N, C-alpha and C positions, 0 to 999 in steps of 0.2 A: 504494499499498499505506501502511495505516495506520500509524503508529509509536507506540511506547511507550517513554518515558524513566523509567528505573528509579534513582530516587538512593536508596533505602532501603540501607542497608549489609547488612542480614540477606537480602534477595531477591538482591543483586548475588553475595552469597559463595555462592549456591545457585542461580545463575541455569542451570546444566547440567541440573537438575532439572525446570525449567519452559520450557526451550526448547521442547521438544515442543508444549508447549499454545498458546504462541504461534503458533508455526507452523502449527500445526493449523488455525488460524483466520485464517491468512492476514496475520499481524502481525509488524511488526518490532520489536523490542527492543533499544532501544541501553540499555550502561551505562557511565557516566564511572567513570574511575579514582578511587578513593576517595581523598580528601587531607586527611580530618580528622574531627571529631565529626561536622560537618553541613555542607551546601552554606551559603554566604550568600545573600541576597537579590539580589545582583549577579552571583553565580556562576550562581544559578538562571535569572537573565534573560538569561544567556549559552547555557545548556542547552536551555532549553525550545523555541525557536523551531523549526520543523519537526516536532513532534510533535504527536500528537492527545490525549495522555493522559500525566499523569505518576504514577507511584506514588513515593510522597515519605516520606522518614524524619522526623528532626528539623528538615529543612531550612527556611531563611527564604522565605515568600513573601508579599512585599507587593502594596500596592496597583500600582504601578509595575510591577512583575514581572509581576500579572495581566494588566494592562492591555495589556501589550506582547505577551504569549502568546496572549489572547485575540483580539488583532486577527490575530495569526499564522495558529493553525490549534487551538488548545489548546481541547479539549471540556470537560473535567472535571479535576477534581484527587484524588486518593484518596491519604489519609494511609495510610500502614501503621502502625497502632498506634490510639491514644485520643487522646490529649493534640493538639489543634490550636491551641496558643497560637501558633506562630512563623506562623500562617496569617492573613493578615486576611480575616477572615471578613464582616467590612462592607461590605469592598470585594469580595468575591466575590459576594455579594448582589445589590450596585449594580450589578456588570458583568455579572449574570446566568451566573456561573461557578459549577457545581454541585461541591460538595465533599463527599467521602464520608470516613467515618473508619471502624474497626472496633471499635465498642463494644462493652464485656466481654468482649474477645477474652484479656486477660491476667489477669483477677481472681484465679484460683486461683494462676497462678506469682507474682505480685506479692505475694498475702497470704502464702504460703510464706516467700517472701524477708523480709517484714517480721517475722513470726515467728521466722526465724533471727536476725535482729539485736535484736531483743527477747530470747532466749535468750543471744545473746552478751554484752549488755549487764547481763543479771542475772547471769549465771555467770562472767561475764569469761573466757570461752573463748578469746580471742585474746590474752589476756595470758598465759594458760596454755600457750600454743602457743609463743611467743616465749619463755618460760622453759625449757622444753625446749629448743627449738631453740638455746638460748644455754647448756646444758650443765647446767641446774639443775633441782630438784626442789621448786618452791615450791607450798605449800599456799595457795590463794588463798581467801577465802572471797566465797562469791556472795550471791543472794538468790533465795528461794522466790517463786514465780509465783503459787500458788494464794493466793487472797484479796487480791492486788493490783489496783487499778483500772487497766484499758487506756482512754485516751482517745483515740477515734477519730475525726480529723476528717476530714469527708467520708464520708458513707452511701450512697455510690453501691455499684457491683458489688463493687470492691476493698475498699471499707471494711465492708460486708457479710460478705465473705468473710475480712476480717481479724478481726471479732469472731466470727464463729463459731470460728476458731482458739484466739482469746484465751479464749474459754469452755471449750476443751476442757481449757486448762491450768488451769481452776480460778478464772480471772479474772473480777470484775465488769465490765463495759463500757457506758459511757456515750460517746455519741457526738454530735458538733456537724455540722450541715448547715443551709444558709440556708433549704433546703426542706423542709415538715414531711415526713417520713416517714411512711407508713401506718402504723397499730398492727400488724396482722399483718406487714408485712413487719419491722418493728423484732422481734417476737416469734419470726420465723423464725431471725434470726441472733444473738436474745440480748442484744440492746442496748437501750438507753433512749437518748431523746434529750434534750440540755440545751442552755442557752445556751454559747457560746465559755467565758464567763467559769466557770461551772461544771465544764465539764469540766477547764479549764486547773487549778481549784483543787484538784479532789479526783484527778486523774490521778496514778499513779505512772509511766507510760509515756502520753507522747503520741506517737501515731501519725499521721502525715499522710499523707492518702489520696487527696485532693483535688485538682480539676482548678486550673490557674493560669489565673486571671482578673484583670481588673483591680480586681478586690474581695478576692481572695487574696493578691495579690502583699505579700508582707512580712506578712502575717497574724500570722505570730509574731516581733514585734519587740520593743524593748525593755519595751515596757508591758506585753505580752502576757509577757514573761519576769517581770515584776516581780509579775503575778499567779497565775503557776504555783506549784504545791505546792514547797516546797522540797526537794531530791533528786530532782525528776523527771528521767526520762531521756528523751529527744526521738529518733523514728525517723521518719525522711522519706524515703517512698517515692513519692513526688507528683511535684513541681517544684522544684527550688533554689530559685526565686525567692520561694515561699512563705515562707521562713525569710529574715530580714536577718541575715545573717551577720556584721557588726560586732555586733550585740546578743548572738547565740550566742555568741563568742567570749568576749564580756564576762561573760556569764551561766555559761560554763563556769569561767573565769578566778576568780569569786568564789564558786566553789561554789554557786550558786543550781541548777545544774543537776549531775547527777551523772555525765551522760555524754550521748553523743550517737550515733547510727548514720545515715549520711549516703549515700545511695546515689546522690544528684543534688546539683547546687552551682548556685550564681549563676553562674559561671562555669565552663564545662566544656572540657577538664579542668582538675582542679584546679589553679590556680598553685602553681607548685613554692615560692614563698614564702607561701603561705598560712599565718598562724598557727595554723589548725586541726592541720595537721602535728603540732604541736607536743605534742598531750593525748593522754598514753596510754589517756585512756578514751573516746576517739573510734575508732569503726569506720568504715571508709571502702569503698565500693562503687564501680562504673563506670558508673552509669546502664544498670544491668544485669539489675533484678529480673524483667525478663519473659523473660528470654534463657534459654528451654530448647529442647531439640531439638525436643519436641512443638510448644511454641507456636510457635515459628518457621515450623514445615513448616506448620501449619495456617493462619496469617496469610498465609504467602506464598501458599497455594493459593487463600486468600479474596479478596486482593487482586488477583491475575492472572485467575481468575475473573471476578470484577466488572470488571476493564478489557474482557475479550472481550466480557461482556454489553454495556458501554456503546458499544462501538465495533461491534459487530455489531449493532445495534438492538433487544436483547432485553431483557426487563424485568430490571433490575437485583436481583440478591439481595439487597441491603442497602439501606435508605433511607437518601437522602442527609442529612448535616447539614445542608448549606444547600441549598436547592430551590429551582428557577428555575422 
């Protein structure tokens, strides 16, 4: 009997819903105990042997882990979600290990969260909430969004969905992406495309919606913040390491940035001693922008169905990110 290892938290939580789907295909699914934000490469190396496929979350899968698993029985890696920065794709390609993800699966959900963060920073809703909880009735002056500029870094499915929502609030949208986006696509979401320097210099809100790659790691560093518009606010719904956190802290302390909303961090969970916790103008999330009941069920069903396709020899319902 073929075996499926499930390490994605969202599918582990809803295992009962999909137990019948695996059973109907004659597959055995195994679910390790959730012990943290993600499994390390060493932990994955211990979990993978004896399995034919893995549905992984943000777990680390490096060259050594892939090589050992391929020698054993692993036939493919399915990444639950979009970001594959924790998987060694170069090694996967060299080893002939197919890797799948679920592109575009959370564009609306993550864009909704991004706009929620924009609204919180603009109207300081989190501060008013804290004041009322504390028994006070403080009138806090906010910012009008209409007429402001949103700078969207990353014009993929999420970035374009963010642009549509910003336009609905009357904002101008300028985006940066290393790939030239077709004019018709830009027109459909109401954005223009510019260099990163131009985006930083114009944006009242810098919204990160890009993938984490070697090129985008610490894209927002001290030099980038120095080029940013004074008083800008940063929203990160991408990956934590896109921002150099010490540089962000310095920019907040100096007043160059008026605030930040962070759903992701360089180290997750955010360490208890992080200086970011000391700022009243920083809003925190828990790497949770994609987590809605509807989206989780949709991607659970997609990844379970994909695993069944692969192991039963049927055409896969989505194309692999890394083909062999």
